[in-house]
C-alpha positions as CSV (number, residue, x, y, z in Angstrom):
1,M,12.2,-11.1,-15.1
2,T,11.3,-8.0,-13.1
3,T,12.1,-7.9,-9.4
4,V,10.2,-5.6,-7.1
5,G,11.7,-5.4,-3.6
6,L,9.3,-4.8,-0.7
7,L,10.2,-3.4,2.7
8,Y,7.5,-4.8,5.0
9,P,7.2,-4.0,8.7
10,G,6.9,-7.0,11.0
11,H,4.7,-10.0,10.3
12,S,1.0,-9.7,9.5
13,A,-0.2,-10.1,5.9
14,E,3.1,-10.5,4.0
15,D,1.8,-13.8,2.5
16,D,-0.7,-11.7,0.6
17,Y,1.9,-11.0,-2.1
18,A,2.3,-14.7,-2.8
19,V,-1.2,-14.4,-4.4
20,L,0.2,-12.2,-7.1
21,E,3.5,-14.1,-7.5
22,S,1.5,-17.3,-8.2
23,L,-0.4,-15.4,-10.9
24,W,2.7,-13.8,-12.4
25,G,4.9,-16.8,-12.6
26,E,8.3,-16.0,-13.9
27,R,7.4,-12.5,-15.1
28,V,7.6,-10.6,-11.8
29,R,9.1,-11.5,-8.4
30,L,8.2,-9.7,-5.1
31,P,11.0,-10.5,-2.7
32,L,10.3,-9.1,0.8
33,V,12.5,-8.1,3.7
34,H,10.9,-7.5,7.1
35,T,11.9,-4.2,8.7
36,S,12.3,-4.0,12.4
37,V,9.4,-2.9,14.6
38,G,9.6,-1.2,17.9
39,E,6.0,-1.2,19.1
40,D,3.2,-2.7,17.0
41,A,0.7,0.1,17.4
42,H,-1.4,2.2,15.1
43,R,-0.4,5.2,17.2
44,V,1.4,8.3,15.8
45,D,4.5,8.1,17.9
46,A,4.9,4.3,17.2
47,L,4.3,4.9,13.5
48,L,6.9,7.6,13.3
49,D,9.4,5.2,14.9
50,L,8.3,2.4,12.5
51,G,9.1,4.5,9.4
52,G,12.3,6.0,10.7
53,P,15.4,6.0,8.5
54,E,17.5,3.6,10.5
55,R,14.9,0.8,10.2
56,L,14.2,1.4,6.5
57,L,17.8,1.8,5.4
58,A,18.9,-1.4,7.2
59,G,16.1,-3.3,5.4
60,A,16.9,-1.7,2.1
61,E,20.6,-2.7,2.4
62,E,19.6,-6.3,3.0
63,L,17.0,-6.2,0.1
64,V,19.5,-4.9,-2.4
65,R,22.3,-7.3,-1.2
66,E,20.1,-10.4,-1.3
67,H,17.7,-9.8,-4.1
68,H,19.0,-7.1,-6.5
69,P,15.6,-5.5,-7.2
70,D,14.7,-3.3,-10.1
71,A,12.6,-1.1,-7.8
72,L,11.8,-0.8,-4.2
73,V,8.6,0.0,-2.3
74,W,8.2,0.7,1.5
75,A,5.1,-1.5,1.9
76,C,3.5,0.4,4.7
77,T,0.7,3.0,4.5
78,S,0.5,4.4,8.0
79,G,4.3,4.3,8.4
80,S,4.5,6.7,5.4
81,F,1.5,9.0,5.5
82,V,2.0,9.7,9.2
83,F,5.0,11.8,8.2
84,G,2.8,14.1,6.0
85,W,3.1,14.7,2.3
86,D,6.6,16.3,2.4
87,G,7.9,13.8,5.0
88,A,6.7,10.8,3.0
89,R,8.5,12.2,-0.1
90,R,11.7,12.7,1.9
91,Q,11.4,9.1,3.2
92,V,11.4,7.6,-0.3
93,E,14.0,10.0,-1.6
94,E,16.4,9.0,1.1
95,L,15.9,5.3,0.2
96,A,16.4,6.1,-3.4
97,R,19.7,7.9,-2.7
98,A,20.9,5.0,-0.6
99,T,20.0,2.3,-3.1
100,S,20.1,4.1,-6.5
101,L,16.7,2.5,-7.3
102,P,13.4,3.9,-8.2
103,T,11.6,4.0,-4.9
104,S,8.1,4.6,-3.5
105,S,5.8,3.8,-0.6
106,T,2.3,2.6,-0.2
107,S,0.9,6.0,0.6
108,I,2.4,7.5,-2.5
109,A,1.2,4.5,-4.5
110,F,-2.3,5.3,-3.5
111,V,-2.0,8.7,-4.9
112,E,-0.3,7.5,-8.1
113,A,-3.0,4.8,-8.5
114,A,-5.8,7.3,-8.0
115,R,-4.3,9.6,-10.6
116,A,-3.8,6.8,-13.1
117,L,-7.5,6.0,-12.8
118,G,-8.6,9.6,-12.8
119,L,-10.2,9.3,-9.3
120,E,-11.1,12.6,-7.7
121,R,-13.5,11.5,-4.9
122,V,-12.9,8.5,-2.8
123,V,-14.1,6.8,0.4
124,A,-11.6,5.4,2.9
125,A,-12.3,2.2,4.7
126,A,-9.6,2.2,7.4
127,S,-8.7,-0.3,10.0
128,Y,-6.9,2.3,12.1
129,P,-8.0,4.4,15.0
130,Q,-9.8,7.7,14.0
131,D,-6.8,10.0,14.6
132,V,-4.5,7.9,12.4
133,A,-7.1,7.5,9.7
134,E,-7.6,11.2,9.5
135,R,-3.9,11.6,8.7
136,F,-4.5,9.4,5.6
137,V,-7.4,11.7,4.6
138,D,-5.1,14.8,5.0
139,F,-2.4,13.1,2.9
140,L,-4.8,12.4,0.1
141,A,-6.2,15.9,0.3
142,H,-2.7,17.3,-0.2
143,A,-2.6,15.4,-3.5
144,G,-5.9,16.8,-4.6
145,I,-8.0,13.7,-3.8
146,E,-11.2,14.4,-1.9
147,V,-12.3,11.9,0.7
148,T,-16.1,12.0,0.9
149,G,-16.4,9.4,3.6
150,L,-14.2,7.8,6.2
151,S,-14.9,4.7,8.3
152,S,-12.4,3.9,11.1
153,H,-12.4,0.6,12.9
154,G,-10.1,1.4,15.7
155,I,-7.8,-1.7,15.4
156,V,-4.6,-0.8,17.3
157,T,-2.1,-3.5,16.1
158,A,-1.1,-4.7,12.6
159,A,-1.0,-8.2,14.1
160,E,-4.8,-8.1,14.8
161,V,-5.5,-6.7,11.3
162,G,-3.6,-9.6,9.8
163,T,-6.0,-12.1,11.4
164,L,-9.1,-10.6,9.6
165,G,-10.7,-13.1,7.2
166,R,-12.6,-12.6,4.0
167,E,-16.0,-12.0,5.6
168,Q,-14.6,-9.4,8.0
169,V,-12.7,-7.5,5.2
170,L,-15.8,-7.6,3.0
171,E,-17.8,-6.1,5.9
172,I,-15.3,-3.3,6.3
173,V,-15.5,-2.4,2.6
174,A,-19.2,-2.8,2.3
175,G,-19.8,-0.7,5.4
176,A,-17.7,2.2,4.1
177,G,-20.5,3.4,1.9
178,R,-20.1,5.2,-1.5
179,A,-20.8,8.8,-0.6
180,D,-20.8,9.8,-4.3
181,A,-17.2,8.4,-4.5
182,D,-15.3,7.0,-7.5
183,A,-13.7,4.3,-5.5
184,V,-13.1,2.8,-2.0
185,L,-9.5,2.9,-0.6
186,V,-8.5,0.3,2.0
187,P,-5.2,1.6,3.5
188,D,-3.4,-1.1,5.4
189,T,-0.8,-3.5,4.2
190,A,-1.4,-5.6,7.3
191,M,-4.8,-6.6,5.8
192,H,-5.2,-9.6,3.5
193,T,-7.0,-8.5,0.3
194,L,-5.3,-9.7,-2.8
195,A,-7.3,-13.0,-3.1
196,W,-10.6,-11.2,-2.7
197,L,-10.4,-8.1,-5.0
198,E,-13.3,-9.1,-7.2
199,D,-15.5,-9.9,-4.1
200,L,-14.5,-6.5,-2.6
201,E,-15.5,-4.6,-5.7
202,E,-18.8,-6.4,-5.8
203,A,-19.4,-5.6,-2.1
204,A,-18.5,-1.9,-2.7
205,G,-20.3,-1.4,-6.0
206,V,-17.3,0.7,-7.2
207,P,-13.6,0.1,-7.8
208,V,-11.6,-0.9,-4.7
209,L,-7.9,-0.1,-4.2
210,T,-6.2,-1.9,-1.3
211,A,-2.8,-1.3,0.2
212,N,-1.1,-4.4,-1.0
213,Q,-2.7,-4.1,-4.4
214,V,-1.3,-0.5,-5.0
215,T,2.0,-1.4,-3.5
216,A,2.6,-4.2,-6.0
217,W,1.3,-2.1,-8.9
218,E,3.5,0.8,-8.0
219,G,6.6,-1.4,-7.8
220,V,5.9,-2.9,-11.3
221,R,5.2,0.5,-12.7
222,L,8.5,1.9,-11.4
223,A,10.6,-1.1,-12.4
224,R,9.2,-1.5,-15.9
225,G,8.1,2.0,-16.7
226,E,4.5,0.7,-17.2
227,V,2.2,-2.0,-16.0
228,P,1.5,-4.6,-18.7
229,A,-2.1,-4.9,-19.7
230,D,-1.9,-8.7,-19.5
231,L,-0.5,-8.8,-15.9
232,P,-3.4,-10.2,-13.9
233,G,-4.5,-9.8,-10.3
234,L,-4.4,-6.0,-10.0
235,G,-8.1,-5.3,-10.5
236,P,-8.8,-1.9,-12.1
237,L,-5.1,-1.1,-12.1
238,T,-4.2,-3.8,-14.6
239,G,-2.5,-2.0,-17.5
240,A,-2.9,1.4,-15.8
241,G,-0.2,3.9,-15.1
242,A,2.9,4.5,-17.2
243,V,5.7,6.4,-15.4
244,R,5.5,10.0,-16.3
């Protein structure tokens, strides 16, 4: 059995991962440890604190001790891209040194997923306030991914994002538009999406990558060296992306 350990900040949509565990049975486990949160706010200063090393290293220590994972992912988009490209890399490198595990984050997972699928132009459908959403755009641009459209919904807390239901999430994705893009990216692990991936793609008319989707995919990819083609529930990422 493959075990992918997730570091998840606070409580909002962590039950989303149970959707995949129910599909994967005994093949892959996704144990999760909640990292501490200072202030639940999609605001730059609060996000820098959220993704700080003391919070992440404490969670990683517990995750390794209790679950012995094969790989580790910091399951937070805004708490990684807010540090910028170099800072997000340093964030996971520090976790990797502390745990001796292959390690990534949701922001980096979005880049790896886009590369695995050959995506060059994307639309971002963000729950965040505009200034935070623009930092995600900058992060992707650093990796050579052009964002042709950005919708920002100004939701300040992860707790509120976690209450969004299927119809609200569909509206966010459908309202993002295509803008000649190859896919729609939905960057918030606080948003439930994994039970609705097919519906989201139908609403968007193009492939959709969501935060919890790419997080789980990235963990499996790192733990196994590849993502099995018969591992369901990952939408267009099923079978994509061997570790280079």
